[in-house]
Steps between C-alpha positions, in 0.01 A plus 500: 500500500309325776235426240752270329729358768222469754291295257763316298297178499195677354711671236662170405165326464350791305790531256509122460129478418525790256793336321316166490191665356710673238733216400258206508215706362729636229622156390146362483380812317786470251431133424122544483539822302719328242237227459214748468703723269569204272129414505418858400697463175425131444362393162242291691179705541401333828838577657480863388148530640596353838804726525297807405223426752753440780687824432191715458328373814795494741677813377180706525426377853653706784781313674327557834200298380730222379650490850151493650409198292809300593530597867130496590336305217742208474434371856128478413566250220581208735845463347822419691579792732782731397679775691421866423851537355443220248161640407655844461765357268227337292304824476789725405653253253176430314435873475853594389508219244250692286742793469790266427292339225413834339859625511616173348232515231613851407858375478398207281330740261834678448654184351456494119219266401714355224733336750221302663356409160840379381539287812157344448582444133791273592276297727557646847195468729354808668671427832847490345431803282421696816783365716777498238414784264251750638542519879881546506462808276189629674662471843758766417241754393273443802769537765421862604119461515533157664715646777239772547244224556716346771560836666123540510477148645739598778289802587178296481624273779392774741136402435566169674528683833124548502443125483690373802841470335779651710697679231671839504174690464365331814781641714313829530248327724708231671793719601331835550225353720757345732696823541409784731730765348330771291599500135573126485240441228651768275846359562384152404337626181815685399719197567267273301509748213881498511504118482273504195712768331811286555327191360379690193850638442635144512245392239591799283869409526421142395300632206789718383745212525272268304434759231873555451565125485221415255472815293480451128812607313421759229 
């Protein structure tokens, strides 16, 4: 247990950065994904084209390359400097937003077309049709796959360790290198794995609670 209590400050910083990456990145991905998902089913051809290009390019690019662009490419653009953590949040949220958009689009397609057509027939604009009619119904059907996207997001935060962000995955180097006891690295890896398992179980519990609360009565 020296790997924990002897490096409590490092563990606190690592867990904190991982949670920040997950929560802030998840919120941004959710908002951006909803926008892109709406664009993907928009009746406006330009909006559909932009949404399609964004999803196809970003989703088919490895997340590591997206991190490379933000962490190493952004400073070359002579823009205001940002910390590696902020750049990591930008990378992981922009990447995850494509999966949120596709899950949302699949959920929208489960809503009967007649409901949207009826809403447009009484004069509702596209924005209100989506927010009042389509999205509330689609959200229930996309809950399980959407939570899978966020579980994947949590696991993807480990990539940030390779770009100067001191998250849980970086503890393998920071703690193990400072210890002189054999087996410390394996101990750290096992403890990090346990933390991720606990976090995933929490997300699964939240998913089950939300499904029970919002399930459709049949």
